[in-house]
N, C-alpha and C positions, 0 to 999 in steps of 0.2 A: 375084439376091438374099442368097442363103444369105453370100456374102461378107459385103455391105453391114451384114446384121445383125448380124455377128461382128466386124465395125470397132465398132459402133454398142455392141456389149456390151463391146468392149474400153474403149471411152472412159467408159461408163456405171462401172466396174469403176475405171478410174485417178481419174476425179473422187472416186470413193467414199474413194479412200485418199487423195488432196488433203484433204478434207473432213475424215477422220479423223485424220491427222497434226496438222491446224490444233487439233485441238479438244485433244489433248493439252497442245499447248505455253499454251494457255488456264487450262487446270486447276495445273501447274505453277507458275504465275506468283503466286498469292496461298498455295501452300503455302509458300513461298518469303518472306513477308512474316511469318508466325507467330512471333512474338519464342522464341529458346531458354528453356530452364527457367534459372530465377532460382535460382541457390545460393546459401544462406547464407555469408557471410563467417567466417572463425577470430574463434574469440572473444578479447575481447583485456580486460585486467583493468579494474573499474569503479573510475574515479579515487573518491575517499571525499568521501560527502557530492553527489555528480552523479549524477544518472539517464545510464543509459546513453543511447545513440542507436538510430538506425532500424537495422534490420540490413541494410536496403537502402538507399543511396542515391536520393533521391526524382525525380530527373531520368532514372533509368534503370530503375526497378522497376515492374512495372505496378501496376494496384490487386489485393491481396491478397485472396484468400478470408478468409474467417471464421477458420478453421484454420491458414493462413500465418499469420494477423497473429498467433496466442497462438505461432509459433513454428516451424510443421512448414515445411520445404522444400516446392515443388510436384514432383510426380512424373514425373521425365524420363522418354524411354521408355526399357524396357530396351533396355542394350546390353553386349557381350561385353567391348567394350573400355570400357567406363565406367567413370566412378572413384567409390569408395566415397560415396554421399550423407553428407551432415553429421551427420544423424542416427545414421550407423553410423561416425563415426570414433571414434576412442579418445577417452574422457573426459580432459579438462585432467588434470594430474595434481595432485590435493591437496598441502597444505603437511603435511608430516612430523609423524606422531601421537609421534614421539619425541619425549619431553621433559625426560629425564633432565639433570639439573642438571650445569653444567660443574663439574668435579673442585678447577681452580685458578679461581676467579673473575678475570672483567675488575675491573680497576680502577673504582671509583665514578665515575658520570657527574657527580656532585652531592659539591660539597665542603662546601657549608652542610648542615645535617642537622638533624634536630629534637632536643630536648632529652632529656636520658636520663631511662625514665621513675622516678616517686619509689617509695620504697622501700613495702613492706607497709603497710598499715594494722594498729595493733594488735589484737589477738585483742580479740573481744567488743566492738569499738567499733562504734556502730549510727549508719546515715546520717539526714542531716539533709533537710528539704524547704525548698525557697526558691519563692514565687509558686505561680502556678496550674498546676495539672495539663491538659494535651492532649489534648483526647478521642483515641478509636482512629482515629477520622476522621481526624483533622486531624495525628496522629504518622504514618497511612499517605502519606498527599499528602506531607508534606515527606520520608519515606524514598524514596519513588516518586519525584519530582521530582529528590534526589539523586542516586537511581541511574539518571537519565534522562542527566544531564550529561554533556560533553565537558570534561575537566580538562585534557587536555593537547593543545589544537587543531591546533597548530603542530608539535610536536618528535615527539609520539605521539596521531596524533589516535584510534587503532582501540583506545584504552581505554577500556573500560567497564565498571562497577561492575555485576555481577549484582545484581540487585533481592532475590533470595533471599540473597544473600550478607550488603546491607547489611539486612535486615531480621531476620535472624538473629543479627548481631551487634550490633544495639541489642535485640535482647530478652537475649542472655546478659549483654550489659553492665548494661542497666538494666530489664530486663520490661516495655519503650517507657514507662518512666516521665520525661515530661520536665522535673519539678523536683526532680528527686533530687540528691544531694550528695553523693557518697561519703565515707569517710572518709581517703582518699587525695588527695581533691580533685578526682574525675573527677567532670562535671558534665552533668547533661540524658543524654538518649537515647542517645546514643552515648559517655557517659563521656569527654569531651574534657577533657583535663589544662588549666587556664588560662596553662600555659608552651607548652602544645603551638599553643594556637589563636592566641596573640601571634605566634607562629613561622612559623604556616602563612597568617597575614593579609599578614604582611610578605616573605613569599616569591613569594607569589600577587598582591601586589596589593590584597588585598580589606579588607573590615572587617566581617567578621562578627561578631556577640554570641553566645559561648558558651552565651550565658543564655536566648537565645531559641531554641526549640525547632525553628523554621524553619532557623537559622544553624546549630545544633548540628547537624542533620543534613547541611548541605553539607559543616561541617569536617570528620566523620567521614569525609564520602564523597570530601573532599580529601585525607585523610590516607592514606587505602586506595589512591587513585589513586597517590599518591607514591610510596608502599611498592609497589605494580605496576609503576611504571618503574625505582625504584632497585634492587629486586631482578632484576627483569627483566632489566635491563641489564648485571648481573653475572653472572647465573649460566644466565639463557636464551636469550643473545643476541639482545637486544628480542623475543623472541617472549612478549607480552602476554596470553595467552589464561588466563582464570580458569575454565576448566570441570573440572568434578569427574572429567567423563571420562579426562583425562589425568592422575589421580592412581593411582598401585598402591598396594598396601599399605605400602610403607616411605614412613611420613610426609613425609622430606624430599625426594619423588621430583617434587614439582610446584609451580608456581607458588603455586597459591591454596592450599596449607596454608603454605607460607611467609609469605604475606601476612597470614593470618589469626594467626600465630603473632606475628610483628611485629608486630600491632595491638595484642596483648595484652603482649609483653615488649620491644619496643623493635625498632628496626633492627639496632642493635649487636649483639644478641644471637643473630641471625639470620644475620644477609649481615656476613661479617667477611673483611675482605681478607687475602686468601692461604689460607685456610682454606674447608672444603665449606662447602656449607649445611647449616643446623644449625635442627632444632625441640625446643627447650628447655620447652616446654611443652604436652607430647602431647594434657594432659585437655582443656585450653580449648579447641583445634584438634579432636578428636573431640567434641566436645560443639558446637562450631559448625557443624561439617560437617554432624552428625546436626540441628540445627535446619534445615539448609538445607533438607530435604526432609521433616522431620517436625514443624514448627513451628506449633503452633496458632496464629500470627500468621500465619502463610502465606494465611488463611481471613480477615483480616480486611479 
């Protein structure tokens, strides 16, 4: 009887071992079906005017949690050999902040240029007024609309005229008086010269009325955009940023100052073939730059 009990005990132990082995196989199977952590792809440049697509293809990605939907990658199991998560990678290099203009400019991209500005008006001449004065609300709406436009949708869609620049320029030029006519012939909010308005209408295939305050704002914005591209191509290698942060104490250090100067003195006095960038009207540039951050008109 003792040997029979021993054989039964061995059988029982063997059976238990078989059952235990089978249970481990059943546990391993679902673990292999758990999807691996999803890594976000590397950032790619966003096409102008088009929203970026989903970070993970719909057919391969699981339903993201609320945090993952905002861009955070799922947390993988820590591993000594695991590669850094996307959030730990070095950020994509930003565009260089160096904005020093070329000492020798490139040839101008445009051969047909606006007419030269008129001679200064006689001392003591008083401006005249024609038509009705637009309200501040109307002027603000027109200038805001002009700043929001894309003036070079094909060749330079990233050119944007800052709202603070167009507001400050209009204040410097006319005090936001839409019906004023200066002694030198400048008209309206942006003090656009009639010959310059005619040239821009022909250049861009428009029919803006320089005497209408809305069209006057668009003409002023169009001229600022044309100057941005013209000077930006010649001196800044098509870097069209009009950011005040890119300017140093030297007035000829950035595109913003050059565009302001050219709006007042004409492109030919600022951007000259084979010559360094020039700012012949520093007082005007400093006034507009100050108005861009301090003008009472910014609160209208």
